Residue, then its C-alpha position, 0 to 999 in steps of 0.5 A: c235429317t230424319r227424326c229419331q224414333a221413340g226409345r232411341f238415342c240420336p246425338e248431334g251429328a249421328s249417322r244412325e240411331l242408337d239404343a237409349t241407355c235407360a236403367p232397368g226399371t225405366y224406359a225411354d218414351m221419347t227423345d227431346t230436342s237435345g237428342e238425349p233420351d228421356c227415361f221414365a219409371c216403369p209403369a205399375g203392372s209392367s216390366c222394363a229391362g232398360g235400354g230402349a225397350a218398351p214396357a212389357e205388360c205383366a202376365p196373369g199370375t204375376a204383378a209389378q209395382r211402379g218402377k220395379g222393372v220385373c214382374t214377380p210371381c204371386d206369392v202362395g195364398t194370392y193370385q192375379p187373373s188379369s195381365g198388367a196388374a200392380s198387385c196380387l189378390a188374396c185367395s178366398p177361404g175354401f180355395f188354394c193358390p200356389e205360387g204364380s196362380s192366375a186363378q183360385l183353385p178349389a180346396s180338395c181336402p176332406a171334411g175335418t182336414y185342411 
């Protein structure tokens, strides 16, 4: 017998590994002694498609709260320069941050305008 790998499902008497059946927003981290996969809430800053897929870190310009399952683009007026973030940062005065920004962009309005 061969031990079932993390993120896989091995019912008693199985002749091969099966994908874990975790819901979106969760992931299978390990298999317990019963052969049933344990599903855990997706960590903050990651997306989890469910099944046996491991968490995927959010890219810069996106963020995800714990258990959400998808990384969402930062709203207009916010940005996120780092990967694996749980939230976006407010854009500073004098800068512009379009949706999905990974950096603050200098405002280019002439004096007296906005």
